[in-house]
LOVO-734926 format. One line per 4 residues: number of its first residue (from 1); for each residue y, x, z of C-alpha. Coordinates in steps of 0.001 Angstrom, whole numbers, plus 500000, padded with zeros to 6 digits. Each point is the difference from the previous one (the first is absolute). Layout:
N
NUM = Y/X/Z ~ ...
# end
This chain:
147
1 = 589727/964227/941641 ~ 503698/500702/500534 ~ 501522/498560/503152 ~ 503007/497687/499864
5 = 502124/502534/501878 ~ 499169/502651/497390 ~ 501036/497696/497161 ~ 503252/499229/501820
9 = 500789/503724/500035 ~ 499793/500256/496203 ~ 503355/500511/498301 ~ 501320/497148/497885
13 = 499264/501955/496812 ~ 496275/500134/500881 ~ 499925/496279/500814 ~ 501779/499326/496717
17 = 497344/502001/498152 ~ 497208/498110/501772 ~ 501657/496642/499326 ~ 500311/500887/496301
21 = 496248/499427/499713 ~ 500281/496446/501351 ~ 500205/496795/497995 ~ 503028/497731/499869
25 = 498055/497511/502127 ~ 499234/502631/502656 ~ 503620/501121/500162 ~ 501446/496481/500099
29 = 497476/498221/502207 ~ 498723/502724/502334 ~ 501584/503435/500147 ~ 503608/498938/500438
33 = 498971/497806/502943 ~ 498436/502798/502084 ~ 503232/501174/501616 ~ 503664/500626/499251
37 = 499476/503553/498735 ~ 497204/499018/497629 ~ 502154/497149/498701 ~ 502830/502410/499236
41 = 497667/502419/498211 ~ 498174/497177/498168 ~ 503341/498770/498677 ~ 501075/503334/498594
45 = 501196/499333/496413 ~ 498077/503047/498725 ~ 496772/498298/501029 ~ 500769/496821/498039
49 = 501551/501615/496930 ~ 496886/499784/497790 ~ 497929/497410/501869 ~ 498808/496928/498135
53 = 498694/496896/501733 ~ 497137/498806/497808 ~ 497934/497481/501953 ~ 496438/499573/498814
57 = 499085/496932/497980 ~ 499331/497150/502396 ~ 502303/501254/502757 ~ 501431/496882/501573
61 = 503680/499123/499727 ~ 500577/500196/503766 ~ 498796/503613/500120 ~ 502252/500924/497078
65 = 502920/498212/501681 ~ 499377/501829/503267 ~ 499918/503412/498324 ~ 503190/499579/497968
69 = 501909/498536/502933 ~ 499144/503055/502096 ~ 500631/502616/497332 ~ 503783/500314/499719
73 = 499831/503131/497852 ~ 497401/498698/497551 ~ 501239/500473/496438 ~ 497080/498971/497786
77 = 497667/496995/500074 ~ 497233/499517/497435 ~ 498010/496767/500089 ~ 496658/499668/498238
81 = 499550/496301/500697 ~ 502092/496863/500233 ~ 501891/499552/503271 ~ 502258/497397/501542
85 = 503130/501355/498289 ~ 502558/498183/502212 ~ 498226/501267/503149 ~ 499875/503543/498633
89 = 503639/500027/498913 ~ 501130/498619/503380 ~ 497990/502736/501739 ~ 501434/502681/497719
93 = 503509/498753/500768 ~ 499327/500165/503749 ~ 498183/503317/499998 ~ 500782/502312/497133
97 = 503425/501519/499656 ~ 499560/502140/496906 ~ 497535/498286/497670 ~ 500003/501732/496631
101 = 496903/498742/498203 ~ 498116/496724/500217 ~ 496974/499414/497809 ~ 498313/496621/499774
105 = 496544/499219/498618 ~ 499526/498363/496625 ~ 499130/496662/501617 ~ 503191/499832/502089
109 = 502437/497226/499211 ~ 503616/500680/500945 ~ 502722/497406/500226 ~ 503540/500898/499008
113 = 501050/499391/503625 ~ 497676/502808/501110 ~ 501501/502387/497447 ~ 503518/499041/501106
117 = 499095/500622/503629 ~ 498547/503412/499121 ~ 503152/500912/498076 ~ 502270/498868/502837
121 = 498054/501847/502711 ~ 499170/503126/497993 ~ 502867/500618/497555 ~ 498868/503593/499450
125 = 496338/499209/499243 ~ 498863/502256/497164 ~ 497435/497732/498423 ~ 497883/496926/500165
129 = 496616/500403/498336 ~ 498004/497052/498752 ~ 496440/500962/499125 ~ 498750/498144/496959
133 = 496676/501804/499666 ~ 498171/502752/501882 ~ 501105/502560/497421 ~ 503491/498692/499263
137 = 503034/499296/502134 ~ 503381/498608/499110 ~ 502799/501629/501937 ~ 503253/498128/500399
141 = 503211/501305/501344 ~ 501451/497088/501893 ~ 503339/498993/498537 ~ 503005/500025/502277
145 = 500141/496213/499806 ~ 497263/497457/499410 ~ 501954/496973/498792
# end
Protein backbone atom coordinates (compact mmCIF):
# COMPACT_ATOMS: atom_id res chain seq x y z
CA UNK A 1 0.00 0.00 0.00
CA UNK A 2 1.28 3.47 -0.89
CA UNK A 3 1.27 6.01 1.92
CA UNK A 4 -0.56 9.32 1.58
CA UNK A 5 2.72 11.23 1.82
CA UNK A 6 4.13 9.21 -1.09
CA UNK A 7 1.10 9.99 -3.25
CA UNK A 8 1.43 13.68 -2.38
CA UNK A 9 4.98 13.61 -3.75
CA UNK A 10 3.83 12.41 -7.18
CA UNK A 11 4.09 15.04 -9.91
CA UNK A 12 0.84 16.38 -11.33
CA UNK A 13 1.42 14.45 -14.57
CA UNK A 14 1.41 11.13 -12.67
CA UNK A 15 -1.75 12.08 -10.76
CA UNK A 16 -3.34 13.09 -14.05
CA UNK A 17 -2.47 9.68 -15.51
CA UNK A 18 -3.92 7.91 -12.46
CA UNK A 19 -7.07 10.04 -12.54
CA UNK A 20 -7.54 9.21 -16.24
CA UNK A 21 -8.62 5.72 -15.15
CA UNK A 22 -11.39 7.11 -12.92
CA UNK A 23 -15.05 7.50 -13.80
CA UNK A 24 -16.84 10.82 -14.15
CA UNK A 25 -18.61 10.07 -10.87
CA UNK A 26 -15.31 9.43 -9.06
CA UNK A 27 -13.78 12.64 -10.38
CA UNK A 28 -16.83 14.80 -9.65
CA UNK A 29 -17.98 13.36 -6.33
CA UNK A 30 -14.77 12.15 -4.68
CA UNK A 31 -11.35 12.92 -6.11
CA UNK A 32 -11.74 16.67 -6.51
CA UNK A 33 -12.84 16.92 -2.86
CA UNK A 34 -9.68 15.35 -1.37
CA UNK A 35 -7.63 18.55 -1.29
CA UNK A 36 -6.88 21.67 -3.29
CA UNK A 37 -4.11 20.08 -5.37
CA UNK A 38 -6.21 17.07 -6.33
CA UNK A 39 -9.06 19.40 -7.28
CA UNK A 40 -6.77 21.35 -9.59
CA UNK A 41 -5.45 18.17 -11.22
CA UNK A 42 -8.94 16.61 -11.43
CA UNK A 43 -10.16 19.70 -13.27
CA UNK A 44 -7.45 19.63 -15.90
CA UNK A 45 -9.22 20.00 -19.29
CA UNK A 46 -7.09 17.20 -20.78
CA UNK A 47 -8.68 14.79 -18.33
CA UNK A 48 -12.23 15.72 -19.35
CA UNK A 49 -11.66 16.06 -23.09
CA UNK A 50 -13.03 12.62 -24.04
CA UNK A 51 -15.00 11.70 -20.91
CA UNK A 52 -18.65 10.78 -21.27
CA UNK A 53 -21.06 10.67 -18.34
CA UNK A 54 -23.29 7.68 -19.05
CA UNK A 55 -25.17 6.78 -15.87
CA UNK A 56 -26.42 3.21 -15.70
CA UNK A 57 -30.09 2.52 -16.28
CA UNK A 58 -31.95 3.11 -13.04
CA UNK A 59 -29.52 5.70 -11.66
CA UNK A 60 -31.66 8.13 -9.73
CA UNK A 61 -32.13 11.72 -10.85
CA UNK A 62 -30.53 13.17 -7.70
CA UNK A 63 -27.28 11.27 -8.34
CA UNK A 64 -27.21 12.46 -11.95
CA UNK A 65 -27.91 16.02 -10.79
CA UNK A 66 -25.12 15.85 -8.23
CA UNK A 67 -22.57 14.61 -10.77
CA UNK A 68 -23.31 17.20 -13.46
CA UNK A 69 -23.38 20.05 -10.96
CA UNK A 70 -19.91 19.10 -9.76
CA UNK A 71 -18.37 18.45 -13.16
CA UNK A 72 -17.73 21.88 -14.69
CA UNK A 73 -15.63 20.50 -17.53
CA UNK A 74 -18.02 17.72 -18.52
CA UNK A 75 -18.72 17.89 -22.26
CA UNK A 76 -20.82 14.81 -23.02
CA UNK A 77 -23.85 13.29 -21.30
CA UNK A 78 -25.56 10.14 -22.59
CA UNK A 79 -28.75 9.00 -20.89
CA UNK A 80 -30.09 5.48 -21.33
CA UNK A 81 -33.32 6.04 -19.42
CA UNK A 82 -35.89 8.76 -18.89
CA UNK A 83 -34.90 11.46 -16.40
CA UNK A 84 -36.48 14.55 -14.91
CA UNK A 85 -35.47 16.77 -17.84
CA UNK A 86 -36.05 20.14 -16.09
CA UNK A 87 -33.95 18.97 -13.10
CA UNK A 88 -31.18 17.74 -15.38
CA UNK A 89 -31.11 20.89 -17.50
CA UNK A 90 -31.04 23.11 -14.39
CA UNK A 91 -28.12 21.05 -13.05
CA UNK A 92 -26.29 21.24 -16.37
CA UNK A 93 -26.75 25.01 -16.39
CA UNK A 94 -25.32 25.28 -12.86
CA UNK A 95 -22.47 22.84 -13.33
CA UNK A 96 -21.27 22.35 -16.86
CA UNK A 97 -19.58 25.16 -18.70
CA UNK A 98 -18.77 23.50 -22.01
CA UNK A 99 -21.49 20.97 -22.81
CA UNK A 100 -21.10 19.75 -26.37
CA UNK A 101 -23.28 16.65 -26.63
CA UNK A 102 -26.46 15.65 -24.84
CA UNK A 103 -28.15 12.38 -25.69
CA UNK A 104 -31.56 11.47 -24.32
CA UNK A 105 -33.20 8.04 -24.24
CA UNK A 106 -35.98 7.10 -26.62
CA UNK A 107 -38.59 7.42 -23.86
CA UNK A 108 -37.62 10.99 -22.93
CA UNK A 109 -40.17 13.70 -23.53
CA UNK A 110 -38.77 17.20 -24.02
CA UNK A 111 -40.77 20.39 -23.86
CA UNK A 112 -39.87 23.28 -26.13
CA UNK A 113 -39.00 25.31 -23.01
CA UNK A 114 -36.28 22.78 -22.16
CA UNK A 115 -34.81 23.04 -25.66
CA UNK A 116 -34.88 26.84 -25.46
CA UNK A 117 -33.11 26.76 -22.11
CA UNK A 118 -30.44 24.42 -23.51
CA UNK A 119 -29.91 26.71 -26.50
CA UNK A 120 -29.67 29.81 -24.30
CA UNK A 121 -27.21 28.25 -21.84
CA UNK A 122 -25.14 26.28 -24.35
CA UNK A 123 -25.11 28.23 -27.63
CA UNK A 124 -22.12 26.24 -28.88
CA UNK A 125 -23.56 22.77 -28.18
CA UNK A 126 -22.63 20.49 -31.07
CA UNK A 127 -25.61 18.18 -30.99
CA UNK A 128 -28.64 16.90 -29.23
CA UNK A 129 -29.28 13.20 -29.80
CA UNK A 130 -32.69 11.65 -29.39
CA UNK A 131 -32.54 7.87 -29.37
CA UNK A 132 -35.50 6.33 -31.14
CA UNK A 133 -34.35 2.72 -30.96
CA UNK A 134 -31.35 0.86 -29.55
CA UNK A 135 -29.78 0.70 -33.01
CA UNK A 136 -30.83 4.09 -34.35
CA UNK A 137 -30.35 7.64 -33.16
CA UNK A 138 -31.56 10.91 -34.58
CA UNK A 139 -29.02 13.68 -34.21
CA UNK A 140 -30.22 17.25 -34.28
CA UNK A 141 -28.14 20.33 -34.48
CA UNK A 142 -29.98 22.81 -32.33
CA UNK A 143 -31.04 25.82 -34.37
CA UNK A 144 -29.84 29.22 -33.26
CA UNK A 145 -33.39 30.13 -32.31
CA UNK A 146 -36.29 27.96 -31.20
CA UNK A 147 -39.29 30.16 -31.96
